[in-house]
Every structure is written in C-alpha cells, then in structure tokens.
C-alpha positions in Angstrom: -14.9 -30.2 -70.2 -16.4 -33.4 -69.7 -15.6 -36.9 -68.7 -17.0 -39.5 -71.1 -16.4 -43.1 -71.8 -17.5 -42.1 -75.3 -15.2 -39.5 -75.4 -12.3 -41.5 -76.1 -12.3 -40.8 -80.2 -12.9 -37.5 -79.8 -10.5 -35.0 -80.0 -8.6 -34.0 -76.4 -8.7 -30.6 -75.5 -5.2 -29.1 -75.8 -5.0 -28.0 -72.1 -5.6 -31.5 -70.9 -3.5 -32.9 -73.1 -0.8 -30.6 -72.7 -1.1 -31.2 -68.4 -1.0 -34.9 -68.9 2.1 -34.7 -71.3 3.7 -33.0 -68.8 2.9 -34.8 -66.1 4.0 -37.8 -68.4 7.4 -36.3 -69.0 7.9 -35.3 -65.4 7.0 -39.1 -64.5 9.4 -40.6 -66.6 12.2 -38.6 -65.1 11.6 -39.7 -61.7 11.4 -43.1 -63.1 14.9 -42.8 -64.3 16.4 -41.4 -61.4 14.6 -44.1 -59.4 15.6 -46.7 -61.5 19.6 -44.9 -61.8 19.1 -45.4 -57.9 18.0 -49.2 -57.5 14.5 -48.2 -56.5 13.6 -50.6 -59.2 9.9 -50.9 -57.6 9.2 -47.1 -57.2 10.1 -46.8 -60.9 7.6 -49.6 -62.0 4.7 -47.8 -59.5 5.2 -44.4 -61.1 5.3 -45.8 -64.7 2.3 -47.5 -64.6 0.6 -44.9 -62.5 1.8 -42.3 -65.5 0.6 -44.0 -68.2 -2.9 -45.0 -66.3 -3.2 -40.9 -65.9 -2.5 -40.4 -69.4 -5.0 -42.9 -70.9 -7.3 -41.3 -68.6 -6.8 -38.0 -70.3 -8.1 -39.1 -73.5 -11.5 -39.3 -72.2 -11.8 -35.6 -71.7 -13.5 -33.9 -74.7 -15.2 -30.2 -75.4 -18.7 -29.4 -74.2 -19.3 -29.6 -77.6 -21.4 -32.5 -78.6 -19.7 -33.1 -82.3 -22.1 -35.1 -83.5 -25.0 -32.7 -83.4 -22.7 -30.0 -84.7 -22.1 -30.2 -88.5 -20.7 -28.3 -91.2 -23.1 -28.1 -94.5 -21.8 -27.3 -97.8 -24.5 -25.1 -100.0 -23.7 -25.7 -104.1 -25.9 -22.9 -106.6 -25.9 -24.2 -110.1 -26.8 -21.2 -112.0 -28.6 -22.3 -115.6 -28.4 -21.2 -119.7 
C-alpha cells in the first residue's frame, strides 16, 4: 500500500475504505451528539476533520502499478 497524489483516481484498498468509512460514521455520531448538546463549535470541527480524513483516504493505492499491468486478449482465426 502506498500514498501518492496520483493515487486519487486509482481504486482505494478495501481495508482503508472500511476504516475511513467507520471513522466518518463515528465522527458523524459524535458531531450529532455535540450539536444536540449545544457544542456547535465541536460539532463543526469534528465534521471538518472527518471530511478531510475521508478525502485523504482516497490517495492510498495498492503497491501494484496499474499502468504496467494490463491484460491482453489473444484471438486466433482459422482459415478454411
């Protein structure tokens, strides 16, 4: 697994996606509770930090360079 700026458009590894989504769900819960208890500053800070963390998770990619690995299809034709 590696972190790179060009990795934003590559698929995110499943483990990183699970962690990021779980942290975002937890942050949303904390933010909702903070907002309900009139801690609006805390709620906004938690949501902003969680949003930035979720975006940063998109930059993680697998170690395999997708530009060098490609599948090729071979077709054969038979003449009569």
